[in-house]
PLY file of the C-alpha trace (Angstrom):
ply
format ascii 1.0
element vertex 204
property float x
property float y
property float z
element edge 203
property int vertex1
property int vertex2
end_header
161.46 83.45 120.67
158.08 81.80 120.96
158.08 78.79 123.24
156.05 76.61 120.87
158.43 77.30 117.98
161.51 76.15 119.79
163.24 73.12 118.21
162.28 70.88 121.14
158.57 71.48 120.49
158.49 71.13 116.68
157.94 67.37 116.86
154.78 67.83 118.97
153.51 70.61 116.72
153.87 68.38 113.66
151.93 65.61 115.40
149.15 68.03 116.39
148.86 69.45 112.88
148.89 65.98 111.37
146.25 64.79 113.82
144.04 67.77 113.01
144.24 67.13 109.26
143.62 63.41 109.75
140.63 64.13 112.00
139.06 66.45 109.43
139.55 63.90 106.65
138.15 61.09 108.79
135.11 63.16 109.80
134.39 64.01 106.17
134.75 60.37 105.15
132.33 59.23 107.85
129.86 61.96 106.88
130.04 60.83 103.26
129.51 57.17 104.16
126.85 57.58 106.85
125.09 60.96 106.53
125.10 62.14 102.90
122.95 59.25 101.71
120.47 59.82 104.53
120.12 63.54 103.79
119.85 62.90 100.04
117.02 60.42 100.61
115.25 62.84 102.96
115.59 65.67 100.42
114.17 63.47 97.66
111.23 62.49 99.87
110.45 66.14 100.67
110.59 67.11 96.97
108.31 64.20 96.05
105.83 65.28 98.74
105.84 68.86 97.47
105.31 67.71 93.89
102.33 65.60 94.95
100.70 68.52 96.75
101.28 71.05 93.96
98.55 71.58 91.41
99.43 71.67 87.77
97.69 74.41 85.82
95.40 73.22 83.07
96.89 75.93 80.85
100.38 74.44 81.01
100.92 72.33 77.91
104.70 72.20 77.90
104.85 74.23 74.69
106.55 77.56 74.12
104.24 80.59 74.12
104.48 83.26 71.42
103.13 86.64 72.49
102.04 87.31 68.91
99.52 84.48 69.17
97.91 85.57 72.44
94.31 86.67 72.17
92.64 89.10 74.53
89.12 90.38 74.92
87.65 93.26 73.00
89.27 96.61 73.85
87.39 98.77 76.32
86.71 102.31 75.04
88.68 104.86 77.05
88.63 108.63 77.09
91.99 109.19 78.72
91.30 112.73 79.94
87.57 112.54 80.71
87.00 109.12 82.28
88.89 109.99 85.47
88.50 113.57 86.63
91.09 115.77 88.28
89.04 115.71 91.49
89.10 111.90 91.54
92.83 111.82 90.85
93.61 114.23 93.68
91.22 112.56 96.08
92.66 109.09 95.47
96.21 110.39 94.88
96.59 108.15 91.85
97.62 108.40 88.20
95.08 107.02 85.71
96.54 104.71 83.03
93.39 103.32 81.43
90.76 100.66 82.03
90.95 96.91 82.50
88.82 94.31 80.70
85.95 94.94 83.13
86.03 98.68 82.46
87.52 99.50 85.87
90.19 102.21 86.08
93.81 101.10 86.25
95.54 103.36 88.76
99.10 103.81 89.97
99.48 105.31 93.46
101.00 108.76 93.34
103.88 107.82 95.66
104.72 104.79 93.53
104.60 106.87 90.36
107.03 109.44 91.76
109.50 107.09 93.47
109.86 104.21 91.01
110.48 103.58 87.33
107.53 102.42 85.24
108.01 100.39 82.08
105.22 99.97 79.51
105.51 96.79 77.45
103.61 95.86 74.31
103.75 95.07 70.62
104.61 97.80 68.10
101.53 99.89 67.47
99.71 98.66 70.58
99.49 102.13 72.13
102.45 102.31 74.52
103.37 105.87 73.54
99.73 106.97 73.65
99.23 105.61 77.16
102.49 107.11 78.39
101.68 110.49 76.85
98.19 110.50 78.36
99.55 109.61 81.80
102.13 112.41 81.67
99.53 114.93 80.54
97.34 113.90 83.47
100.28 114.47 85.82
100.55 118.02 84.48
96.80 118.65 84.60
95.90 116.86 87.84
98.98 117.53 89.98
100.83 120.43 88.33
103.93 118.33 87.66
106.79 119.42 85.44
107.37 116.83 82.71
110.51 116.31 80.62
109.70 114.04 77.68
112.54 112.45 75.67
111.49 110.80 72.43
114.38 109.28 70.41
111.92 107.82 67.88
110.34 111.15 67.02
106.63 110.60 67.63
104.69 112.71 65.14
101.77 113.49 67.47
103.23 113.73 70.98
104.56 117.32 70.64
101.16 118.57 69.45
99.36 116.78 72.28
101.71 118.22 74.90
101.44 121.69 73.39
97.64 121.53 73.53
97.42 120.42 77.17
100.48 121.93 78.89
100.29 125.59 79.93
104.06 126.09 79.55
105.49 124.04 76.68
108.98 124.04 75.14
110.07 121.76 72.30
113.76 121.02 71.76
114.51 119.12 68.56
118.02 117.70 68.97
118.02 115.49 65.89
121.06 115.69 63.56
120.74 118.43 60.98
118.62 120.70 63.17
119.97 124.10 64.26
121.48 124.43 67.72
118.79 125.01 70.35
120.72 124.83 73.62
123.43 127.23 74.78
124.82 125.80 78.00
127.21 128.75 78.45
124.66 131.55 78.12
124.71 134.17 80.91
127.59 132.43 82.72
130.38 134.42 84.32
133.98 133.23 84.29
133.71 131.50 87.67
130.53 129.58 86.80
131.93 128.61 83.38
135.09 127.23 84.98
133.08 125.15 87.48
130.84 123.84 84.69
133.81 122.70 82.59
135.58 121.16 85.58
132.46 119.21 86.60
131.47 118.24 83.05
134.88 116.92 81.99
136.01 115.69 85.41
139.01 118.03 85.44
139.32 118.32 89.21
0 1
1 2
2 3
3 4
4 5
5 6
6 7
7 8
8 9
9 10
10 11
11 12
12 13
13 14
14 15
15 16
16 17
17 18
18 19
19 20
20 21
21 22
22 23
23 24
24 25
25 26
26 27
27 28
28 29
29 30
30 31
31 32
32 33
33 34
34 35
35 36
36 37
37 38
38 39
39 40
40 41
41 42
42 43
43 44
44 45
45 46
46 47
47 48
48 49
49 50
50 51
51 52
52 53
53 54
54 55
55 56
56 57
57 58
58 59
59 60
60 61
61 62
62 63
63 64
64 65
65 66
66 67
67 68
68 69
69 70
70 71
71 72
72 73
73 74
74 75
75 76
76 77
77 78
78 79
79 80
80 81
81 82
82 83
83 84
84 85
85 86
86 87
87 88
88 89
89 90
90 91
91 92
92 93
93 94
94 95
95 96
96 97
97 98
98 99
99 100
100 101
101 102
102 103
103 104
104 105
105 106
106 107
107 108
108 109
109 110
110 111
111 112
112 113
113 114
114 115
115 116
116 117
117 118
118 119
119 120
120 121
121 122
122 123
123 124
124 125
125 126
126 127
127 128
128 129
129 130
130 131
131 132
132 133
133 134
134 135
135 136
136 137
137 138
138 139
139 140
140 141
141 142
142 143
143 144
144 145
145 146
146 147
147 148
148 149
149 150
150 151
151 152
152 153
153 154
154 155
155 156
156 157
157 158
158 159
159 160
160 161
161 162
162 163
163 164
164 165
165 166
166 167
167 168
168 169
169 170
170 171
171 172
172 173
173 174
174 175
175 176
176 177
177 178
178 179
179 180
180 181
181 182
182 183
183 184
184 185
185 186
186 187
187 188
188 189
189 190
190 191
191 192
192 193
193 194
194 195
195 196
196 197
197 198
198 199
199 200
200 201
201 202
202 203
């Protein structure tokens, strides 16, 4: 048996536990009465100081902004495949997306392009698909990349553009109603077919 748990010591243990609880409650009460108000006042003073030193933008009116009402400068003419040559792309190791309002090239470092996801945002009809298609074609032309292009919306022009600029082009139309174009079991032996089914349907 533990010495502290013997009946003769239980009275002292109760007093110690009670004293500990009472001490914690008393310390919290004193902190609430003496310290919380002080720290709250200090925090308010710091926030007021920061607000005084911050500069409010003249463009902030407090109103909600609607992207449909934003106005930008005149578009800069861009020849997506001629304005930035393959030699420039390889020398700078960058993917050309277009030009900014000053006519300067907008570039994405090659390492960033390969290691991260890139999302193109814009209104319908603003040229998101065109810019993405041009950038992918440049990756094929400038760096010899292999590109897999999924288009659930069925762009009418993208397949023709890729066919014209990619030396090895394959189009798979997987829309409903189209004939089967993929045979995942072609040229598989029994062992490979078994492994494919086990992995695909998690049968292990």
